[in-house]
Every structure is written in C-alpha cells, then in structure tokens.
C-alpha positions in Angstrom: 283.9 205.5 410.8 284.0 203.3 414.0 287.1 201.2 413.4 286.6 199.4 416.7 287.9 195.9 417.2 286.5 193.2 419.6 288.4 190.0 420.3 286.7 186.6 420.8 287.7 183.0 421.3 287.0 182.3 417.7 288.7 185.4 416.2 287.7 189.1 416.0 285.2 191.6 414.8 286.4 194.8 413.1 283.5 197.2 413.5 283.4 199.5 410.5 280.1 201.3 411.5 278.2 200.8 414.7 275.9 202.4 417.2 278.5 204.7 418.7 278.4 206.9 415.6 276.8 210.2 416.5 275.0 210.6 413.1 274.7 206.9 412.3 272.7 205.7 409.3 270.5 203.2 411.3 272.5 200.1 410.5 275.9 198.6 411.5 278.6 196.9 409.6 281.4 194.6 410.8 284.2 192.4 409.3 284.4 189.0 411.0 287.7 187.3 410.9 287.3 183.7 412.1 290.3 181.5 412.9 290.5 178.0 411.3 288.8 175.2 413.4 286.8 177.6 415.6 283.1 177.6 416.5 281.1 180.8 417.3 278.6 181.0 420.1 274.9 180.3 419.5 273.0 183.6 419.7 270.2 185.6 418.2 269.4 189.3 417.5 265.8 189.8 418.4 265.7 193.4 417.1 267.3 193.1 413.7 268.1 191.1 410.7 271.7 190.2 409.8 273.1 190.0 406.3 276.1 187.8 406.1 278.5 187.5 403.2 281.5 185.2 403.0 284.5 187.0 401.4 287.2 184.4 402.0 287.2 180.8 403.0 284.3 178.5 403.8 282.0 178.3 406.8 279.0 176.5 408.1 276.0 178.6 409.1 273.9 176.8 411.7 270.5 178.5 411.9 267.5 177.2 413.9 269.0 173.7 414.0 269.9 173.4 410.3 273.3 173.7 408.7 274.3 175.4 405.4 277.8 175.6 404.0 278.7 178.9 402.5 281.7 179.6 400.3 283.5 182.8 399.3 281.1 185.1 397.4 277.9 183.6 398.9 275.6 185.4 401.3 272.4 184.9 403.4 269.9 186.9 405.3 269.4 185.8 408.9 265.9 186.8 410.1 265.4 188.7 413.4 265.2 186.3 416.3 266.8 183.3 414.4 269.2 181.3 416.6 272.5 181.0 414.7 276.2 180.5 414.9 279.1 180.3 412.5 281.4 177.3 412.3 284.8 177.4 410.6 285.7 173.7 410.3 288.2 174.5 407.5 292.0 174.8 407.7 292.1 178.5 406.8 290.9 181.8 408.2 287.4 182.8 407.1 286.5 186.5 406.4 282.9 187.6 406.4 281.1 190.9 406.2 278.1 191.3 408.5 275.4 194.0 408.1 272.8 194.5 410.9 269.5 196.2 410.1 269.9 198.5 413.2 272.7 200.5 414.7 271.6 199.3 418.2 271.6 195.5 417.7 270.8 193.2 420.6 272.8 190.1 421.2 271.4 187.2 423.2 273.5 184.1 424.0 271.6 180.8 423.5 272.6 177.5 425.1 
C-alpha cells in the first residue's frame, strides 16, 4: 500500500494506492480530507475517469460550469477531460474517497 500524504491549501490527500506501486492494479485510490470553507483548484484528468464518493460532510462538485451538491453516501463519476473542482462551503471537514481509472493519472490545472 502507498500510504503517501500530499498537503494542499484546502486540506490533504492520503494516497492509499498510486502509481508508485511496483505491481499496481492499474488504478489509484485516495482519501481526500477537505477543510471547512475551502475551495479546490479547477483541474482535469485527460487520461482517466474519477469516481468520487462523499463519506462525511457535504461538498459542491463544480463540473464543466455546473454545480451539484453531494452529501455523505453520495457519489458521482467524473468523465475523463471534464474540468472540475470541489468546494466545501460547509462548517465541517469533508472526507471523500477518490478512485482514478489509471495508476498514472494526469493532472492539468485550469484557470
């Protein structure tokens, strides 16, 4: 297991399985912990889909200019190339599980 952590302005990602695994299964999994009142960066993954499941809290998924509120237990599939970001405009931490359809995901920031 990867168990690598990356820190961000909005919180952190705990990588449970990623491309650094020698015998990886072809996908990657992360736990996203997003602080209250924070906004993630707009970005896309041209080479993979992203499955997102909210485990705790409430977030807004902004995807291709539209917003959708997601609550604990809800999930969505983000198509490859879709511009998206997560917004936590709530007063509590949000915890999400993210699964990417490749172990070698690309990340492109979008203005």
